[in-house]
C-alpha positions as CSV (number, residue, x, y, z in Angstrom):
1,M,25.6,-79.7,30.4
2,N,22.5,-82.0,30.4
3,T,23.2,-85.4,29.0
4,R,19.5,-86.5,29.0
5,P,17.4,-85.5,26.0
6,V,15.2,-82.4,26.4
7,K,12.1,-81.7,24.3
8,R,12.7,-78.8,21.9
9,S,10.0,-77.1,19.9
10,L,10.3,-76.6,16.1
11,T,8.0,-75.3,13.4
12,L,8.3,-77.3,10.2
13,R,6.4,-75.9,7.2
14,G,4.0,-74.1,9.5
15,H,3.4,-77.1,11.8
16,R,4.6,-77.2,15.4
17,T,6.5,-80.3,16.5
18,S,9.0,-81.3,19.1
19,V,12.2,-83.3,19.2
20,S,14.0,-84.7,22.2
21,L,17.7,-83.9,21.9
22,E,20.6,-83.7,24.3
23,D,22.1,-80.2,25.0
24,A,25.3,-81.0,23.0
25,F,23.4,-82.0,19.9
26,W,21.0,-79.1,20.2
27,S,23.8,-76.6,20.6
28,A,25.8,-78.1,17.7
29,F,22.6,-78.0,15.5
30,R,22.1,-74.3,16.3
31,D,25.7,-73.6,15.6
32,I,25.5,-75.3,12.2
33,A,22.3,-73.4,11.3
34,E,24.1,-70.1,12.3
35,E,27.2,-71.1,10.3
36,K,25.0,-71.7,7.3
37,K,23.1,-68.5,7.9
38,R,19.8,-70.4,7.9
39,P,16.9,-70.5,10.3
40,I,17.0,-73.6,12.5
41,N,13.4,-74.4,11.5
42,E,14.2,-74.3,7.8
43,L,17.2,-76.6,8.3
44,A,15.1,-79.0,10.4
45,A,12.4,-79.0,7.7
46,E,15.0,-79.9,5.1
47,I,16.3,-82.8,7.3
48,D,12.8,-83.9,7.9
49,E,12.1,-84.1,4.2
50,A,15.3,-86.1,3.5
51,R,15.0,-88.6,6.3
52,G,13.7,-92.1,5.7
53,A,10.4,-93.4,7.2
54,D,12.3,-95.6,9.6
55,C,14.3,-92.7,11.1
56,G,12.8,-90.3,13.7
57,L,13.5,-86.6,13.3
58,A,15.6,-86.4,16.5
59,S,17.8,-89.3,15.2
60,A,18.0,-87.6,11.7
61,I,19.2,-84.4,13.4
62,R,21.8,-86.2,15.4
63,L,23.1,-87.9,12.2
64,F,23.1,-84.6,10.4
65,V,25.2,-83.0,13.2
66,L,27.6,-86.0,13.2
67,D,28.0,-86.0,9.4
68,H,28.6,-82.2,9.5
69,Y,31.5,-82.5,11.9
70,R,32.9,-85.6,10.3
71,A,33.1,-83.9,6.9
72,R,35.4,-81.2,8.4
């Protein structure tokens, strides 16, 4: 498993963007989207809308994944 961040492409509300995430976070994020039966781009767009201006999208996704598993 790669421990260095890798650029991943997403489409948020029709606009292409990329985030750099480690394999473990990307895999967990995909699993959560699948568990919620939601497209990963839709979930990423929701996280993007909710994040603060001082938080990057990759960091917001990492925090989302962490919060998801902590809540279990």
